[in-house]
N, C-alpha and C positions, 0 to 999 in steps of 0.2 A: 474628471477630475481630482485628484485627493484636495483635501481641504485643507485652505492658511497656515493652519494652525500646525497640523502635520508635516507641509514642507518644510518649518522651522525651527520645529523642536524633534525632528525625525533626520535620520542617516546610519548608514549603515552598519555603524560601531557604536552608533547609542544604548546598547543594549551593555555598553563594559559600565554601564554608571548604574545597573541594578543588580539584584545579588544572579550568580548564573548555577544552578543546579546542574552536574554532572558534566563536568569540567574539567579535562586533566590537569597538573600540573608540570608544567616543564622547565626541565632543569635550566636552558640555557634562551632567555626571552629574546636577546637579540638576534637567532637561529628562527624562532617564530614567528621574529618580524619579519627577515627576510622572505622566508618561505611565504608569507602570505599576500607580501609588493609582491613575489613574482606570479603568484596564482594570480591576483589583482588582474595581472598585466597578459596571461594566455586568453585567448576564446571560451567562448561560455559555449555552455554544452548544448542547452535548449538555446532556443531565439523568442522573442517577445511574442510574434504572433501563435506559435504552436502553443504557446499558453493561455494567450486572449480565445483559439478557437475550445481548448480541453473548460477553460468556463462559462462558453454558452454552451458547451454538451453538458456540465453539469447545471446551467441552468433549467434542461431542460429536464433532467433528472428529478432537477426537485419539483419539477411539474406533473413529474410522474409519466411523462413523455421518452423517460429512457433508463437505463439501471447500467449501474458502476459495479462493474468488476475490476476489482481490485487483489491482486495475488504475487506471491514472490517469494522467497526465502523472507526466514527472519532477521541472515543477519550473512549478507554477501562475502565473501573474501575473496584477497587479489588472485591467488592458483584457481578459481574455478570460474578465472576470466578466460573461458575455453571456448571457440564456434560450436562445440558438441554442447557444451553444456547449459548454452546462449538460447539453442533454437532450440533447444529441452523443455525450456523456461517458455519460450514464445507458444510453441506447440501447445502444450497445454493448458497455457491461457485461450488460446484462438479455439479449440476445442470447448474448453466452458463456453465460453461465449459463442459460440455456435449453436449449443444444448439448449445454453437460454435465451438465445436470440427464437429460437423453436418454437419455447414457452413462454416465454413472457410476450412475445410480439410486439417484440421493439427495439430501439438500436440498444446496444450492449457498448457501454462508452470500457476499454481497454485500459488498465493502467498498471501497471508493474512498479511493485515491490523492486526496483533492481534500477542498476547502472548509478548507485551511489548509495547505497543500504549498508554503511561499510563502518558505521558506528552505533556503537549499542550501551545503554544506561545498565549501572547495576547498583543492587544491594548493598552495597558493600566497595567503600573504595580500596580494600586490600584482602587478598587472601590469605588462607595460611594451611600451608602441608609440612607435617612431621615437622613441626617446632616452626618454619620457617615464613616469615610473612612477607609478601610482595605486595605489589601495586597490584586491582586486577585485569583482567584484560577487556579492554572495554570497545576492542573490533581492530578490525588492520588498519583504519584510518588514524587510531593513535598507539598502539604497541604491536606487540606478538603474543599469540597464544603457550610459545614456549616458558616454562615456568623456572627462570633463569633470573635475573636482578639486567641486564643487558637485555632481556627481552620486554622485557615489562617497563620498560621506561620507555615515557612518553617522546616520540620520536617526529618532530615536524615534518620530517624528510617525508616521510606518511599519506601528508597533508596533498602533498603534489603525484606520488603513487597511487592518492587514489581518485584523482583527479584524472589524470591518467588511463586509470582501469574506464572507471565509469565513461569517457567518451569515446573508448574503445567499445563497450557494453553495447551503448545506444548508438552506433555509428551502424556498426554489425546490426544490429535489427533493424534498424530503417533502411539498410542496403536489402533485409529480406523482403522485407514491408514490399520496396521499393520495384523489385524484382518481380514480384507477382506474388509470393510465399503464401501471402495472407488471402487469398482469390478465393471468394467462394463456391466460385465453379469448379475448386480444383481440391476439395479439404482433405484428398491423400495426397497432398504436398507434407500437411503434420501428423502423418500420422507417424508414433513412438513403437517403435521395432515390439518392444510388449507388451502393448495392446490387445497383438493378436490373442495371446493367450486368455484373454480379460472375459468373465460374461459378459463384459459391459460391453462389448464388439460391436456384436450385430442391431446394440440400441443407436449403438452412435452412428453405425453404419445405415441405417436408416432415416437416420434425422439426416445426416448429412445428404444422401441422396435428394429423401422428399427436401430440402431445401436447393440443388442444383438441378432436379425437375422445374422447380417452380419458376427458378431465375430463367432457366431455356423457355418456358410457357411465358415468360413476361418478355422473354428479350425479342423471343420469334412473333409475338404478335404487335409488338412496340417498334421491332426493327431497329433498336440502341440498345447496347450497354446500359446497366447500371451502375455508373464509374463506385457507388460503396461497399459494393460487393468486392470490387478487383482489386480494392486499395485500401484494408481496415485501418480506421488511424490506432497509433500506440500510442501510448504517456507515459513517462515514467515518474517515479516518485520515491523519497525515504522521505526517513526520521531528520528534520532540520536540528539533530541536537549537537553537532561539535561546530559551533557560532561561529569561530573563526572561520572554517571551511564557509560557511554559506556568506560571511560578510563579503569576502575576496570573490565570490562568483555574485556580489550584487550592482548591478547596472544602472545607469538614469538612461534611459530611452526620451531622449529630447521631444520628439515629434508625438510621444504620448503624457509625455510631462509626469511621467511616473518610475518608481522603482521595483523591478524585476530582480528575482533570485534565479538568474540564468544556469542553476546547475540541478536544473531540475524542474519539472510542469508542475508538479503538486507535493510541494516537502508538507508535513504535519509535525505538530505538536504531541507527546509522549502527555501520558496523565503525570509523570515524576516531574516535568517540566514546567506544565500549565499552570504555577502559581499566576495570579494577575500582576504582583509586582517585580515579577521574576524577568528575568533578561531576554526566552524566548520567547513569551507572550511579549513584551516590547519591539523584538526584532521582529516576529512575524505582525504587526500591525502594519508595520511600514510599506512591506513589499506587496506588489497589487497580482502576484498569483492567488490563485488560487489554494485554500488552506485547508488542513483539516484540524481538528482536535482529538485525542484519544479522552473517548469518557467514560467511568466509571464509579463502582458502589462508595468511593470515597468523595464524590463530588456532589455541592447541595445546591439548590435553587441558585441561593446569591452568586455561588462561585458561574454555574452552568451562565445567568442574566450577563453576567458580570465579563466573560470573553464574547461572548456575542456582542454585547455595544462596545468594546476595546478591539476587537480584532473585524467586525463588519459595522461599521454604525452608520450610516450610506443604507445600508440593507440592499446592499449588492447580489442580484440574483447571479445562485453560481460560485460565489466565495467563499463561502463557508459550511464547511461539511463536518457535522458532529459522527466521530466511528463508537458507537456505545459498544463497552465489554462487558458485560456485567456476568456472564455465567449460567448456564439452564436453570441454575438455582435461586437464582435471586433476579431473573431478568424481570421476573412478573411482578417484585415488589418496589424496584427499581427505576424502573423503566416509563413508568405511566406517571408518576410527579416529576420528570427529566423535562417529557413531552410537553407538561404542563407548563412548567416554567421558560421554557422556550418559546412558549405559545401567549406568556402572561408578557412578553417585551413586543409583540405587533412584529417581531422580522420573524424571513426564515431563513431556517439551515438544510443541507441535504442531511437526511438518515442514514446513515451506514452500518450492518450490524457486522461486526470482529467478536465469533464466534468461538477465536481461539484461544485468550489471554484467558477468559475469566474459568476457562474450563480446562487448566493445566492443573496436574496433579502429580504424586509422586507413588511411583510402585514401590513395594516391600523387598525391590531391589535395589531402589535407593535411586531408577530412572525417572527422568522425566518425562511424562508421554500423557497424552489428552485421547480421551476415549469418544471417537466417528458418532457414537450415538449421541452424543452430550453436546456434540458442536450441530449436527442435523435438529437437534431438538431447541436450540436456540433460537436458530433461526425462523424455524418454523413461529417459534413462540412472539417472535417479534415482530413478523409477518402479521401473527394474529394482533398483537397491543397494537401494533400504529393503526391498522384497520380498524376495530373498536373505536379507537379516540379519536378518529377523522382525519390522521396522521397518515406519510405513507413513507414504507420504506424504499428507498431509492440504489441500497445498495448492500456489496455485500466485502471484505475486506477477510482475504484467508492469506494466512499461510501456508506455503508447498511447494511442491520442486517436482519438476521431470524428470526426477531420476525414482529409481524400482526400492526406496527406502521403508525401514520400518521402524517408524517411531512415532505414531498412534494407531492406536487397537482397531479396531473393528472393520466396519465397512464390507464389501459382497464377497471378501476373504475369510474374514471373523481370524483379520489378528488377534493374538491374544498377548497378554505381558512374557511370556517367555519366547514369542516373536524376536521380538523388541532388540537383544541380541544381535540377529543375523546381519543389518545393515542399519545400525543405527550410525549413522553420518552426521548428525546436525550438534556443531560445538556453542550454541547457545537454546533456541528452544524447537520441539517437536513438529514437525510438519506432515499435512497432507503429502503421501504419495501423488504419483501421477492418478493410481485407479483412483483413490480412496477421493483425489480432486473432482475427476470425473463423474467418477458416480452421485455428489454433491450438488454438482449441476445440474445433473438427469434430474433427483428430488426434487431441487426446487423449481425447475423447468415442470416437471408433473403435477404437482401440488399448483402452480397459477393456470395450469390446465383443467382441474378438478372442481380452484375456485371459478372461473367464467363457468363452467360447464351448472354449477348450483346457481349461478346469479342469472343463468338464461331461462 
C-alpha cells in the first residue's frame, strides 16, 4: 500500500505544479482540456493485473532469475500501425528471446517499445530551414513532420489518435500471442521472409530445433504441456514524456488502493526529464507501475540516489529499473561509480544496458548512425563491469525494427556508411535491422555459454 503521505500529497495532475520539460505549447487550452477529459473516460489500454505480473517478473530479473529484452522503434508513427509491421516487430523480439533463452538458460521477459512510443524529446524547441523557423517535430502524438506552420502546430486531437493507435497495436499483439503465434513448439510461425538470405539463418534454426526437441522430450516424459512454452508473455512500454497523455490514462484501483498508469505496462523517464524537482519525477513517483529511468554520463551519485529514494522509497522488488546509456567509450569510467552510488542507498534496482544512445554518431555525409561493433562492445563491457562489482546486468534495451533497413553500420553483412542511403527510414534515431538485432542476441547468448563453460 502507498504511504499515507503520498495518498494525500499526490494525484495524477500534481505534476502540473512542477517545472515540466519537453512539453508542447498548445494554442487552445480549452481544446486541450476537452481532449484530456475525453481520454480520461476511455477504457484503459492495459489492466492492473498485467502491470503487477510484469513487476513480479522484473523482481525475478533483479535476483538474476530472469532477463529483460526491451526493444522496438525509437519512435512509432501512426502510419506504421499496420498488421504486417506490428507482426514483424513481434517476430524479431520473439526470435531474439528464443536465442537468449537458449543461451542464458533463464526466462526472458519480453517488453516492446511499442503501443505508445509516439512522443520524442528534442534538443531544441524550434527548427530552422532556409531562414524559416517552426516548432520542432515532437512525434505523432504532438504534431506532424511536414515543415509547414499548420503541420508543426501542436494539435491536442492527436492525443486521441495516439490512444487509438496504441490500443489497436496492443490488441493485435495480444490476439497473435493468444492465438499461439508465440508457441515455442512452432517458431517457424515467426519467420521473417528475408531471414532465409541471412548467414545467421542456420544458427537460429539449430537453436529453434533444439528448444522444440527439448520441449517434445519433456512433455513426452511428463505427459503434460509446458504452458509458458505455448503462451509467451508480452508487455508494452514507452517513454512517459507527454504528461497530459499519461495523466489522462491514470486510474485509481480501489481493490489495490493504488494509482496505475494504464496507458502502458512499463513507462520510463528519459535523461532530459529526470530532474528530481521536475514534473516527470513527480508524476512517476505516484504510479504503481514498474518504472524505469534512463541514466547516463550527466548523472552524478546524488542525483541517482535521489531518484532511488523518490521513486522507490519502500524498496519494492521489481519497481525501479535503471537503464544505463554511456557509450562504449565511457562505460568503464562512468558505470562503476553509479553502481556504487546505488549500493550505498541499500536499495535494489534492475540494471539494464541501452547500448544505442551513447554510441550515436554522424557520418561525414551528415547521416546519424550507430556502429554495430560499438553497440556490442558496450553490452560486453556492461556484463563484465557488473560481474566484477558483484552486481548483475538484468537486461538490454535496444532500438530495432523487423524491417530490412540500413540505419546502423556493421554486423554480419558489414554494412558501411555508403549502404545507409539504401534503406534509411527512421525519422529520429537509427535502429538495428532484423538481421543485426538477431546477430546481437546470438552474440549475447554465445557470451553467456562461454562464461558458464569457463566457470565450470
